[in-house]
N, C-alpha and C positions, 0 to 999 in steps of 0.2 A: 504494500500500500504506500504509494508516494503522493504527496501533495506539495505544491509549490506555495509554501507559507512561511511567514516570519515566525520562527519558533518561540520568540518571546511573547508575541501577540497571541499565538495559539495557546501557549501556557496560561496567559492571562484569562482567556475565555474559559478554559477548563478549571482553573483555580476558582473562578467566580461561580461556575455551575456546581462544582464540588462543595464549595463553602456553603452555598445556599442549601444544598441537599443535606449537608451535615447539620446545619442550623434547624432545618425543618424536621429532622428525625430525632426522636427521643432515644434515650439510652436503651440499648438492646435492639434498636431498629436496624435496618439495612440500607446501605447505599451501594449501588452497583455501577461500575464503569465498564462499558462494552465498546469495542471497536470492530467495525466490519466495513465492507464496501459493496457497492452496486456497480453497474457498468460505467457510471460517470462520476461517482462521488465516493469519498471516504466519509463514513458516518461514525461519530463518537456520541455515545448515549450515556447520560447520567440519570440514573433512576433511583428513587427512594420510596420507602413505605412510610413516609412522614405524614405531616398534617395535610398536605395537598393544598390546592389553591381554589378558592371559591369561584364558581362559574362566572359570577358577575365581575370578578377581578381579572379573569384571563385576558380579555381584550386589551387591557391597559398595562400589563406587567412589564412591557418593554418600553413604556413611555418614561421619559426623564422625570425624576422626582416623584413618580407614583409609588406610594407605599401601601401595600396590602396590609392585612392585620398583623403580619409577622414583624413589621418594623423595618429597620435598616434605613439607609439614606435614600434609596430609590434610584441609584444610577448604575449599579453593577450590571443588571440585565441589559440596560440601554447600551452601555459600553460594549458588552459582549456581543450584542446584535450588530452594532456598528463595525466591530472588528471582523465578525464573520462576513458581513456584506463587503467589506474592503478586500476580502480574499475571494470574492465571488460566491460566497456561501450563504447559509441561512441557519437560523435556530428556530426549531419548532418545539411546542410543548403540548403534552397531554397530561391532564391532571384530574383527579377526582378528590374532592374535598373529604378529608378524613382518611384517605387511603394512600395518598402519595402522588408523585409527579414523575414524568419522564421528559427530559430535555434532550433533543437530538440536534447535534451540530453536523451540518453537511458542508463539506469543502470539496470543490471539484478536484478530481484526481488527475495526475499528469501522466 
């Protein structure tokens, strides 16, 4: 799996996603990191079985300074999305409140 990416920026995206997953997951919970590829992209998935994100918050979580009930400054996901887009990629999220979230980073493969 090869991607043409700035390793520092890619690390920044993953650190943000992992940090959020760890904060959302109580002691004894699970956070999983998975890497795979499809014909056009490398996919990095960060999944947790933490508190999840409310359905009404999902459309806004990537907006600058938007803070859902979990707190934080509200810029980490915005920066992560902007960095992914700068690499020609994207971040998607699936979440169920009370059950956890899955964030998937897609970066075009070379």
